[in-house]
C-alpha positions as a Markdown table, in Angstrom:
| # | Residue | x | y | z |
|---|---|---|---|---|
| 1 | Met | 82.4 | 89.2 | 125.9 |
| 2 | Asp | 84.4 | 90.7 | 128.8 |
| 3 | Thr | 88.1 | 89.9 | 128.7 |
| 4 | Arg | 91.0 | 90.5 | 131.1 |
| 5 | Ile | 94.4 | 90.4 | 129.4 |
| 6 | Ser | 97.2 | 88.3 | 131.0 |
| 7 | Phe | 100.2 | 90.3 | 132.3 |
| 8 | Leu | 102.2 | 88.2 | 129.7 |
| 9 | Leu | 100.4 | 90.1 | 126.9 |
| 10 | His | 99.7 | 93.4 | 128.7 |
| 11 | Asp | 102.1 | 95.4 | 126.5 |
| 12 | Asp | 101.0 | 93.9 | 123.2 |
| 13 | Pro | 98.8 | 96.4 | 121.3 |
| 14 | Thr | 97.1 | 93.7 | 119.3 |
| 15 | Ala | 96.0 | 92.0 | 122.5 |
| 16 | Arg | 94.3 | 95.2 | 123.6 |
| 17 | Glu | 92.8 | 95.6 | 120.1 |
| 18 | Ala | 91.4 | 92.0 | 120.4 |
| 19 | Arg | 89.9 | 92.8 | 123.8 |
| 20 | Glu | 88.0 | 95.7 | 122.3 |
| 21 | Leu | 86.8 | 93.6 | 119.3 |
| 22 | Leu | 85.7 | 90.8 | 121.6 |
| 23 | Ser | 83.5 | 93.1 | 123.6 |
| 24 | Arg | 81.0 | 93.3 | 120.8 |
| 25 | Cys | 80.2 | 89.6 | 120.9 |
| 26 | Val | 76.9 | 88.8 | 122.7 |
| 27 | His | 77.2 | 85.0 | 122.5 |
| 28 | Cys | 74.1 | 84.7 | 120.4 |
| 29 | Gly | 75.5 | 81.9 | 118.2 |
| 30 | Phe | 73.8 | 83.0 | 115.0 |
| 31 | Cys | 77.3 | 82.8 | 113.4 |
| 32 | Thr | 77.5 | 79.1 | 114.1 |
| 33 | Ala | 74.6 | 78.3 | 111.8 |
| 34 | Thr | 76.3 | 79.7 | 108.7 |
| 35 | Cys | 79.9 | 78.5 | 109.4 |
| 36 | Pro | 81.1 | 75.9 | 106.8 |
| 37 | Thr | 83.6 | 74.2 | 109.2 |
| 38 | Tyr | 81.1 | 73.9 | 112.0 |
| 39 | Gln | 78.6 | 72.3 | 109.6 |
| 40 | Leu | 81.2 | 69.8 | 108.5 |
| 41 | Leu | 82.7 | 68.9 | 111.9 |
| 42 | Gly | 79.9 | 69.7 | 114.4 |
| 43 | Asp | 82.4 | 71.0 | 117.0 |
| 44 | Glu | 81.7 | 74.3 | 118.7 |
| 45 | Leu | 85.4 | 75.0 | 118.7 |
| 46 | Asp | 85.3 | 74.8 | 114.9 |
| 47 | Gly | 82.7 | 77.5 | 114.7 |
| 48 | Pro | 83.1 | 81.3 | 115.1 |
| 49 | Arg | 81.8 | 81.5 | 118.6 |
| 50 | Gly | 84.0 | 78.7 | 119.8 |
| 51 | Arg | 87.1 | 80.2 | 118.2 |
| 52 | Leu | 86.4 | 83.5 | 119.9 |
| 53 | Tyr | 86.3 | 81.7 | 123.2 |
| 54 | Leu | 89.7 | 80.2 | 122.4 |
| 55 | Ile | 91.1 | 83.7 | 121.6 |
| 56 | Arg | 89.6 | 85.1 | 124.8 |
| 57 | Gln | 91.3 | 82.2 | 126.8 |
| 58 | Leu | 94.6 | 82.9 | 125.0 |
| 59 | Leu | 94.4 | 86.6 | 126.0 |
| 60 | Glu | 93.5 | 85.9 | 129.6 |
| 61 | Thr | 96.1 | 83.1 | 130.3 |
| 62 | Gly | 98.9 | 84.1 | 127.9 |
| 63 | Lys | 99.0 | 80.5 | 126.9 |
| 64 | Thr | 98.1 | 78.5 | 123.8 |
| 65 | Ser | 98.1 | 74.9 | 122.7 |
| 66 | Thr | 98.3 | 72.7 | 119.7 |
| 67 | Gly | 94.6 | 72.2 | 119.9 |
| 68 | Thr | 93.9 | 75.9 | 120.0 |
| 69 | Arg | 96.1 | 76.5 | 116.9 |
| 70 | Gln | 94.4 | 73.6 | 115.1 |
| 71 | His | 90.9 | 75.1 | 115.6 |
| 72 | Leu | 92.1 | 78.6 | 114.6 |
| 73 | Asp | 93.8 | 77.2 | 111.5 |
| 74 | Arg | 90.7 | 75.4 | 110.4 |
| 75 | Cys | 88.9 | 78.7 | 109.9 |
| 76 | Leu | 88.4 | 79.5 | 106.2 |
| 77 | Leu | 88.2 | 83.3 | 106.9 |
| 78 | Cys | 85.2 | 83.2 | 104.6 |
| 79 | Arg | 83.4 | 85.9 | 106.7 |
| 80 | Ser | 80.1 | 84.2 | 106.4 |
| 81 | Cys | 79.8 | 84.7 | 110.1 |
| 82 | Glu | 80.3 | 88.5 | 109.7 |
| 83 | Thr | 77.3 | 88.6 | 107.3 |
| 84 | Thr | 75.2 | 86.8 | 109.9 |
| 85 | Cys | 76.4 | 88.6 | 113.1 |
| 86 | Pro | 73.8 | 91.1 | 114.4 |
| 87 | Ser | 76.5 | 92.8 | 116.6 |
| 88 | Gly | 79.0 | 93.6 | 113.8 |
| 89 | Val | 81.9 | 91.6 | 115.3 |
| 90 | Asn | 85.1 | 92.0 | 113.2 |
| 91 | Tyr | 85.7 | 88.3 | 113.2 |
| 92 | His | 88.4 | 88.1 | 110.5 |
| 93 | Arg | 90.6 | 90.7 | 112.3 |
| 94 | Leu | 90.2 | 88.7 | 115.6 |
| 95 | Leu | 91.3 | 85.5 | 113.8 |
| 96 | His | 94.4 | 87.3 | 112.4 |
| 97 | Ile | 95.3 | 88.5 | 115.9 |
| 98 | Gly | 94.5 | 85.1 | 117.5 |
| 99 | Arg | 96.7 | 83.2 | 115.0 |
| 100 | His | 99.5 | 85.7 | 115.4 |
| 101 | Leu | 99.5 | 85.6 | 119.2 |
| 102 | Ser | 99.2 | 81.8 | 119.2 |
| 103 | Gly | 102.2 | 81.5 | 116.9 |
| 104 | Ala | 104.2 | 84.0 | 119.0 |
| 105 | Leu | 103.4 | 82.1 | 122.2 |
| 106 | Gln | 104.1 | 78.6 | 120.8 |
| 107 | Ser | 106.0 | 78.2 | 117.5 |
| 108 | Pro | 104.1 | 76.2 | 114.9 |
| 109 | Pro | 105.5 | 72.8 | 113.8 |
| 110 | Leu | 108.5 | 73.1 | 111.5 |
| 111 | Ser | 106.6 | 71.5 | 108.6 |
| 112 | Gln | 104.0 | 74.3 | 108.8 |
| 113 | Arg | 106.6 | 77.0 | 109.0 |
| 114 | Leu | 108.4 | 75.6 | 106.0 |
| 115 | Arg | 105.2 | 75.3 | 104.0 |
| 116 | Asn | 104.1 | 78.9 | 104.8 |
| 117 | Ala | 107.5 | 80.2 | 103.8 |
| 118 | Leu | 107.3 | 78.3 | 100.5 |
| 119 | Leu | 103.9 | 79.8 | 99.8 |
| 120 | Arg | 105.0 | 83.3 | 100.7 |
| 121 | Gly | 108.1 | 82.9 | 98.5 |
| 122 | Leu | 106.3 | 81.5 | 95.5 |
| 123 | Leu | 102.7 | 82.5 | 95.0 |
| 124 | Pro | 103.1 | 86.3 | 95.0 |
| 125 | Tyr | 105.8 | 86.3 | 92.4 |
| 126 | Pro | 104.5 | 85.4 | 88.9 |
| 127 | Lys | 107.9 | 84.7 | 87.3 |
| 128 | Arg | 108.9 | 82.3 | 90.1 |
| 129 | Leu | 105.5 | 80.7 | 90.1 |
| 130 | Gly | 105.5 | 80.3 | 86.3 |
| 131 | Ala | 108.9 | 78.7 | 86.4 |
| 132 | Ala | 108.0 | 76.4 | 89.2 |
| 133 | Leu | 104.8 | 75.3 | 87.4 |
| 134 | Gly | 106.8 | 74.6 | 84.2 |
| 135 | Val | 109.0 | 72.2 | 86.1 |
| 136 | Ala | 106.1 | 70.7 | 87.9 |
| 137 | Arg | 104.3 | 69.9 | 84.6 |
| 138 | Leu | 107.4 | 68.1 | 83.3 |
| 139 | Val | 107.5 | 65.8 | 86.3 |
| 140 | Arg | 103.7 | 65.6 | 86.8 |
| 141 | Pro | 103.6 | 61.8 | 86.1 |
| 142 | Leu | 106.0 | 61.2 | 89.0 |
| 143 | Leu | 104.1 | 63.2 | 91.6 |
| 144 | Pro | 101.5 | 61.9 | 94.0 |
| 145 | Ala | 98.0 | 62.1 | 92.8 |
| 146 | Gly | 97.0 | 64.7 | 95.3 |
| 147 | Ile | 99.7 | 67.0 | 94.1 |
| 148 | Arg | 99.2 | 66.3 | 90.4 |
| 149 | Gly | 95.7 | 67.6 | 90.6 |
| 150 | Lys | 96.9 | 71.0 | 92.0 |
| 151 | Ile | 99.1 | 71.7 | 88.9 |
| 152 | Pro | 97.0 | 73.7 | 86.3 |
| 153 | Ser | 97.5 | 72.7 | 82.7 |
| 154 | Arg | 99.1 | 75.2 | 80.4 |
| 155 | Arg | 96.5 | 77.5 | 78.9 |
| 156 | Ala | 96.3 | 78.0 | 75.1 |
| 157 | Asp | 97.6 | 81.4 | 73.9 |
| 158 | Ala | 94.8 | 84.0 | 74.0 |
| 159 | Arg | 93.3 | 85.0 | 70.7 |
| 160 | Leu | 95.2 | 88.1 | 69.6 |
| 161 | Lys | 93.4 | 91.4 | 69.1 |
| 162 | Ser | 94.5 | 95.0 | 68.5 |
| 163 | Tyr | 92.8 | 97.4 | 70.9 |
| 164 | Ser | 91.8 | 100.9 | 70.0 |
| 165 | Ser | 92.7 | 103.9 | 72.1 |
| 166 | His | 89.8 | 105.5 | 73.9 |
| 167 | Pro | 89.3 | 108.6 | 76.0 |
| 168 | Arg | 88.1 | 106.6 | 78.9 |
| 169 | Lys | 90.9 | 104.7 | 80.5 |
| 170 | Ile | 91.2 | 102.3 | 83.5 |
| 171 | Leu | 94.0 | 100.5 | 85.2 |
| 172 | Leu | 93.6 | 96.7 | 85.0 |
| 173 | Phe | 95.3 | 94.9 | 87.9 |
| 174 | Gln | 97.2 | 91.8 | 86.7 |
| 175 | Gly | 97.4 | 89.8 | 89.9 |
| 176 | Cys | 100.1 | 87.3 | 90.8 |
| 177 | Val | 98.7 | 83.8 | 90.6 |
| 178 | Gln | 96.2 | 84.8 | 87.9 |
| 179 | Ser | 98.8 | 86.4 | 85.7 |
| 180 | Ala | 100.9 | 83.2 | 86.0 |
| 181 | Val | 98.1 | 80.6 | 85.3 |
| 182 | Ala | 95.1 | 82.4 | 83.8 |
| 183 | Arg | 96.0 | 85.5 | 81.8 |
| 184 | Asp | 93.1 | 84.8 | 79.5 |
| 185 | Ile | 90.8 | 86.3 | 82.2 |
| 186 | Asn | 92.2 | 89.8 | 81.9 |
| 187 | Asp | 92.5 | 89.3 | 78.1 |
| 188 | Ala | 88.7 | 88.7 | 78.0 |
| 189 | Thr | 88.2 | 91.8 | 80.2 |
| 190 | Arg | 90.2 | 93.9 | 77.8 |
| 191 | Arg | 88.0 | 92.7 | 74.9 |
| 192 | Val | 84.8 | 93.3 | 76.8 |
| 193 | Leu | 85.8 | 96.8 | 77.9 |
| 194 | Asp | 87.1 | 97.7 | 74.4 |
| 195 | Arg | 83.6 | 97.1 | 73.1 |
| 196 | Leu | 82.4 | 99.7 | 75.6 |
| 197 | Asp | 85.0 | 102.1 | 74.4 |
| 198 | Ile | 87.1 | 101.8 | 77.5 |
| 199 | Glu | 90.9 | 101.3 | 77.2 |
| 200 | Cys | 92.7 | 99.1 | 79.7 |
| 201 | Leu | 96.1 | 100.2 | 80.9 |
| 202 | Thr | 98.6 | 98.0 | 82.8 |
| 203 | Val | 101.1 | 99.1 | 85.4 |
| 204 | Ala | 104.4 | 97.2 | 84.7 |
| 205 | Arg | 105.8 | 97.7 | 88.2 |
| 206 | Glu | 102.8 | 96.8 | 90.3 |
| 207 | Arg | 103.2 | 93.8 | 92.6 |
| 208 | Cys | 101.0 | 91.2 | 94.4 |
| 209 | Cys | 98.1 | 92.8 | 96.3 |
| 210 | Gly | 99.6 | 91.4 | 99.5 |
| 211 | Ala | 96.8 | 89.0 | 100.4 |
| 212 | Val | 99.0 | 85.9 | 100.5 |
| 213 | His | 101.4 | 87.4 | 103.0 |
| 214 | His | 98.6 | 89.1 | 105.0 |
| 215 | His | 96.8 | 85.8 | 105.5 |
| 216 | Leu | 100.0 | 83.9 | 106.3 |
| 217 | Asp | 100.9 | 86.1 | 109.3 |
| 218 | Ala | 103.4 | 88.3 | 107.4 |
| 219 | Glu | 101.6 | 91.6 | 107.7 |
| 220 | Lys | 104.8 | 93.6 | 107.5 |
| 221 | Gln | 105.5 | 92.3 | 104.0 |
| 222 | Ala | 101.9 | 92.7 | 103.0 |
| 223 | Arg | 102.2 | 96.4 | 104.0 |
| 224 | Lys | 105.3 | 96.7 | 101.9 |
| 225 | Phe | 103.5 | 95.4 | 98.8 |
| 226 | Ala | 100.5 | 97.7 | 99.5 |
| 227 | Arg | 102.8 | 100.8 | 99.9 |
| 228 | His | 104.6 | 100.0 | 96.6 |
| 229 | Asn | 101.3 | 99.5 | 94.8 |
| 230 | Ile | 99.8 | 102.7 | 96.1 |
| 231 | Asp | 102.8 | 104.6 | 94.8 |
| 232 | Gln | 102.4 | 103.0 | 91.4 |
| 233 | Trp | 98.6 | 103.4 | 91.0 |
| 234 | Leu | 97.7 | 106.6 | 92.7 |
| 235 | Pro | 99.6 | 109.1 | 90.4 |
| 236 | Leu | 98.0 | 107.5 | 87.3 |
| 237 | Leu | 94.5 | 107.8 | 88.9 |
| 238 | Gln | 95.2 | 111.4 | 89.8 |
| 239 | Glu | 96.3 | 112.0 | 86.2 |
| 240 | Gly | 93.0 | 110.8 | 84.8 |
| 241 | Ala | 92.5 | 107.0 | 84.8 |
| 242 | Glu | 89.0 | 106.7 | 86.2 |
| 243 | Ala | 89.3 | 103.4 | 88.1 |
| 244 | Leu | 91.5 | 100.6 | 89.2 |
| 245 | Leu | 89.7 | 97.4 | 88.1 |
| 246 | Val | 90.3 | 94.0 | 89.6 |
| 247 | Thr | 89.0 | 90.7 | 88.2 |
| 248 | Ala | 89.8 | 88.6 | 91.2 |
| 249 | Thr | 87.5 | 89.3 | 94.1 |
| 250 | Ala | 90.1 | 88.3 | 96.8 |
| 251 | Cys | 92.5 | 90.8 | 95.4 |
| 252 | Ala | 89.8 | 93.5 | 95.2 |
| 253 | Leu | 89.0 | 92.9 | 98.9 |
| 254 | Glu | 92.6 | 93.1 | 100.0 |
| 255 | Ile | 93.1 | 96.4 | 98.1 |
| 256 | Gln | 89.9 | 97.9 | 99.4 |
| 257 | Glu | 91.1 | 97.1 | 102.9 |
| 258 | Tyr | 94.5 | 98.7 | 102.5 |
| 259 | Pro | 93.5 | 101.6 | 104.9 |
| 260 | Gln | 93.4 | 99.0 | 107.7 |
| 261 | Leu | 97.0 | 98.0 | 107.1 |
| 262 | Phe | 98.1 | 101.6 | 107.8 |
| 263 | Asp | 96.4 | 102.4 | 111.0 |
| 264 | Lys | 99.7 | 103.5 | 112.4 |
| 265 | Asp | 100.9 | 105.4 | 109.3 |
| 266 | Pro | 98.5 | 108.3 | 108.7 |
| 267 | Ala | 100.2 | 109.5 | 105.5 |
| 268 | Tyr | 99.7 | 106.1 | 103.7 |
| 269 | Gln | 96.4 | 105.6 | 105.3 |
| 270 | Gln | 95.2 | 108.8 | 103.6 |
| 271 | Lys | 96.6 | 107.6 | 100.3 |
| 272 | Ala | 95.0 | 104.2 | 100.7 |
| 273 | Thr | 91.7 | 105.8 | 101.5 |
| 274 | Glu | 92.0 | 107.9 | 98.3 |
| 275 | Leu | 92.8 | 104.7 | 96.3 |
| 276 | Leu | 89.7 | 103.1 | 97.8 |
| 277 | Gln | 87.5 | 105.6 | 96.0 |
| 278 | His | 88.8 | 104.3 | 92.7 |
| 279 | Cys | 89.3 | 100.5 | 93.2 |
| 280 | Gln | 86.4 | 98.4 | 91.9 |
| 281 | Glu | 85.8 | 94.7 | 91.2 |
| 282 | Ile | 84.9 | 94.2 | 87.6 |
| 283 | Gly | 81.3 | 93.2 | 88.3 |
| 284 | Ser | 80.6 | 96.4 | 90.3 |
| 285 | Phe | 82.2 | 98.5 | 87.6 |
| 286 | Leu | 80.2 | 97.0 | 84.8 |
| 287 | Phe | 77.0 | 97.2 | 86.9 |
| 288 | Gln | 77.3 | 101.0 | 86.6 |
| 289 | Gln | 77.9 | 101.0 | 82.8 |
| 290 | Asp | 75.6 | 101.0 | 79.8 |
| 291 | Thr | 76.1 | 97.4 | 78.8 |
| 292 | Gly | 73.7 | 97.3 | 75.9 |
| 293 | Lys | 76.4 | 96.3 | 73.4 |
| 294 | Leu | 77.2 | 93.2 | 75.4 |
| 295 | Lys | 73.7 | 91.7 | 75.7 |
| 296 | Leu | 73.6 | 88.0 | 74.8 |
| 297 | Ala | 71.5 | 87.1 | 71.7 |
| 298 | Thr | 70.5 | 83.8 | 73.3 |
| 299 | Pro | 70.2 | 83.1 | 77.0 |
| 300 | His | 72.8 | 80.7 | 78.3 |
| 301 | Pro | 72.2 | 78.7 | 81.5 |
| 302 | Leu | 75.0 | 79.5 | 83.9 |
| 303 | Ala | 75.6 | 78.1 | 87.3 |
| 304 | Leu | 77.2 | 80.9 | 89.4 |
| 305 | His | 79.4 | 80.2 | 92.4 |
| 306 | Met | 79.7 | 83.4 | 94.3 |
| 307 | Pro | 83.1 | 83.8 | 96.0 |
| 308 | Cys | 83.1 | 84.5 | 99.7 |
| 309 | Thr | 85.2 | 87.5 | 99.1 |
| 310 | Gln | 82.4 | 88.9 | 96.9 |
| 311 | Gln | 79.4 | 88.2 | 99.1 |
| 312 | His | 80.8 | 88.4 | 102.6 |
| 313 | Gly | 83.8 | 90.7 | 102.0 |
| 314 | Leu | 83.0 | 93.2 | 99.2 |
| 315 | Arg | 79.2 | 92.7 | 99.8 |
| 316 | Ser | 78.6 | 93.1 | 96.1 |
| 317 | Ala | 76.9 | 89.8 | 95.2 |
| 318 | Asp | 73.5 | 91.4 | 94.3 |
| 319 | Lys | 75.2 | 93.7 | 91.8 |
| 320 | Val | 76.8 | 90.8 | 90.0 |
| 321 | Ile | 73.6 | 88.8 | 89.9 |
| 322 | Glu | 71.6 | 91.7 | 88.6 |
| 323 | Leu | 74.4 | 92.5 | 86.0 |
| 324 | Leu | 74.5 | 88.9 | 84.6 |
| 325 | Ser | 70.8 | 88.6 | 84.5 |
| 326 | Arg | 70.6 | 92.0 | 82.7 |
| 327 | Leu | 73.2 | 90.8 | 80.2 |
| 328 | Gly | 71.0 | 87.8 | 79.3 |
| 329 | Phe | 72.4 | 84.9 | 81.2 |
| 330 | Asp | 69.9 | 82.3 | 82.5 |
| 331 | Leu | 71.4 | 82.5 | 86.0 |
| 332 | Arg | 71.3 | 79.4 | 88.2 |
| 333 | Leu | 72.3 | 79.8 | 91.9 |
| 334 | Pro | 73.1 | 76.6 | 93.8 |
| 335 | Asp | 71.6 | 75.7 | 97.2 |
| 336 | Asp | 73.6 | 77.0 | 100.1 |
| 337 | Asn | 75.2 | 79.6 | 97.8 |
| 338 | His | 76.5 | 81.4 | 100.9 |
| 339 | Leu | 78.9 | 78.5 | 101.8 |
| 340 | Cys | 82.6 | 78.5 | 100.9 |
| 341 | Cys | 83.9 | 76.2 | 98.1 |
| 342 | Gly | 87.0 | 75.4 | 100.2 |
| 343 | Ser | 89.5 | 77.4 | 98.2 |
| 344 | Ala | 89.9 | 80.3 | 100.7 |
| 345 | Gly | 93.3 | 81.5 | 99.5 |
| 346 | Thr | 95.9 | 79.0 | 100.5 |
| 347 | Tyr | 93.4 | 77.0 | 102.6 |
| 348 | Ser | 93.1 | 74.2 | 100.0 |
| 349 | Leu | 96.8 | 73.6 | 100.3 |
| 350 | Gln | 96.9 | 73.7 | 104.1 |
| 351 | Gln | 93.7 | 71.9 | 104.9 |
| 352 | Pro | 93.1 | 69.6 | 101.9 |
| 353 | Arg | 90.7 | 67.2 | 103.6 |
| 354 | Leu | 88.2 | 69.9 | 104.7 |
| 355 | Ala | 88.7 | 71.9 | 101.4 |
| 356 | Gly | 88.0 | 68.7 | 99.4 |
| 357 | Lys | 84.8 | 68.0 | 101.2 |
| 358 | Leu | 83.6 | 71.6 | 100.8 |
| 359 | Arg | 84.4 | 71.5 | 97.1 |
| 360 | Gln | 82.5 | 68.2 | 96.7 |
| 361 | Asn | 79.4 | 69.7 | 98.3 |
| 362 | Lys | 79.7 | 72.9 | 96.2 |
| 363 | Leu | 80.2 | 71.1 | 92.9 |
| 364 | Gln | 77.2 | 68.8 | 93.6 |
| 365 | Ala | 75.0 | 71.8 | 94.3 |
| 366 | Leu | 76.3 | 73.6 | 91.1 |
| 367 | Glu | 75.7 | 70.5 | 88.9 |
| 368 | Gln | 72.2 | 70.1 | 90.4 |
| 369 | Thr | 71.2 | 73.5 | 88.9 |
| 370 | Gly | 71.0 | 71.8 | 85.5 |
| 371 | Ala | 73.4 | 74.3 | 83.9 |
| 372 | Glu | 76.2 | 73.0 | 81.7 |
| 373 | Ile | 78.8 | 75.7 | 82.5 |
| 374 | Ile | 80.0 | 77.1 | 85.8 |
| 375 | Ala | 81.2 | 80.6 | 86.5 |
| 376 | Ser | 82.9 | 82.3 | 89.4 |
| 377 | Ala | 85.0 | 85.5 | 89.9 |
| 378 | Asn | 88.1 | 84.6 | 91.9 |
| 379 | Ile | 91.1 | 82.8 | 90.7 |
| 380 | Gly | 91.4 | 80.5 | 93.7 |
| 381 | Cys | 87.8 | 79.3 | 93.4 |
| 382 | Leu | 88.2 | 78.8 | 89.7 |
| 383 | Leu | 91.3 | 76.6 | 90.1 |
| 384 | His | 89.9 | 74.7 | 93.1 |
| 385 | Leu | 86.6 | 73.9 | 91.5 |
| 386 | Gly | 88.1 | 73.3 | 88.1 |
| 387 | Glu | 90.4 | 70.6 | 89.5 |
| 388 | Lys | 87.4 | 68.2 | 90.1 |
| 389 | Ser | 84.5 | 69.6 | 88.1 |
| 390 | Arg | 82.9 | 67.6 | 85.3 |
| 391 | Leu | 81.6 | 70.9 | 83.8 |
| 392 | Pro | 83.7 | 73.7 | 82.3 |
| 393 | Val | 84.6 | 76.4 | 84.9 |
| 394 | Lys | 85.5 | 79.9 | 83.9 |
| 395 | His | 85.4 | 83.5 | 85.1 |
| 396 | Trp | 82.0 | 84.9 | 84.1 |
| 397 | Ile | 83.8 | 87.7 | 82.2 |
| 398 | Gln | 85.2 | 84.9 | 80.0 |
| 399 | Trp | 81.8 | 83.5 | 79.3 |
| 400 | Leu | 80.5 | 87.0 | 78.6 |
| 401 | Asp | 83.4 | 87.6 | 76.1 |
| 402 | Glu | 82.6 | 84.2 | 74.4 |
| 403 | Phe | 78.9 | 84.5 | 74.1 |
| 404 | Ser | 78.2 | 88.2 | 73.6 |
């Protein structure tokens, strides 16, 4: 896709980067067939190829429009198109650039700017989020039905357990939203790893992985979070902790892509690359371990929703499927397993109609497997599906902890 940059954007380095990325697209349209929003809306401009045409038009004219912004914002950034693309187009990076340039050329509506500022100021900070949810639960009956459903119920306190000290030690990332609404996921992880004689360490001063800011066009703040976390984790890994484990696939993907945030900072890019060698999502880590102590006595039918960040970002879905089968689960994969559930970070809050339809389709497919429980591996998917599911929805590490 040949692109000539408008003189209005000629000095913008991201515009030149986008031109290079666009040059890989050969217009084949394979991506359109696997795009969730195109399947829902049937509009070429709501598919990957159409959005690339809009980004190209933006670069060549130096102009944007409300329509362009709308089509770009409807993208889930699920990366299903990247799995399909035979030319290796870095679509998610192009979308980030397209949204950024569109916002710079034409300021988004005030309501959108305020909503994004609220999300950036709340979600990455567990104490703020926890306090806000506490107030929201008190006034839940007074809130509109659509908002009431978004407020997760208070979880029961996790069952207490004293953990032994083991020679093998890992760092267990706590996460921001997950530590505020679902700490039992990491508690289950501690118990499972303790049975494998692996000790989980936590890093008190770590912060949000940066994904929220990164996807809401605040890359500078995302980089600040990343730099801080690298400085906290890397010395401990260098001192002997064997891995940084992450139980939320979206966070794992963000951390594994830290090197891309520091393309203009060689010192931190090198540190991020070193960290990359140690960072693993929990499924990939357990896949490499002797898990004989965890095998289920009785097979349990389990409907598995594979997060987009796992299958299209981390590209580790096969490992998790093999792991859970090896552990003794009767694994049930839904039809169209490659399609997004609609959570997609903050997407379900920004595009509730489309997110709701995608969730409806996903839950129907999961229920049709005949399993009586649902599992996933990302906090956003778990909350989004759990809001409307008739079946219990948990992280698969929680089901493993319960049944093994």
